[in-house]
C-alpha positions, 0 to 999 in steps of 0.5 A: 899513161904517156909521159909528157916530154918538156919542149925546149924554147928552141928546137935542139934537133933543128939546131943540131941538124944545121950544124951536122952538115960538114960544110956548115960545121966548118963555117961554125969552126971558122967563125969561132976564130974571127968575123968573116964575109962570104968571100973569105969563106968561099976562099977558105972552104974552096966552095962556090959563092952560091953554096956558101951563101946557102949554108950561111942562110941555114945557119942564120935561120937556125939562130947560130950566126948573125950578120953585121953590115959594113959598107957593101959587105956583111961580116958573119959571126957566131950568135952570142950563146947559140952553141951554149944552149945546145951544149947545156941541153946535151949536158942536161940529158947526160946528167939525168941519163943515169938517174934511174936505171931501174925505172921503166914503164910496163909494156903494153 
C-alpha cells in the first residue's frame, strides 16, 4: 500500500526554486540588510531594470518578499517568516531522516 505524504500549507519546492536562482538569492541577501527599491537593486546587482523587476515578481509570487509604496517608489523587504517556514521544513526532514534506518518497504 502506498505511503501518503503530508503536503505542507505552502509549496516548499516552489519556494526553494524561487530562491535557488543566483540573482534572486542575491536579492534575498540584500533585503536581509535593508529595504530596497528596484533602482537600488539595479545598481547593487549590475543588472538591467527589467531583469531585476522580473526576479522581484518571482520572489513576490513565492511569498518571500513584500513591497511598500512610498510616493512613486516601492521599497521591498523580506516577508515576515518567509524563510523561517522553509528552514523549519528542512529541519523537520533532518530530524526524522534517521528515525528508522531499518524501516523499508518490500519491493514489488
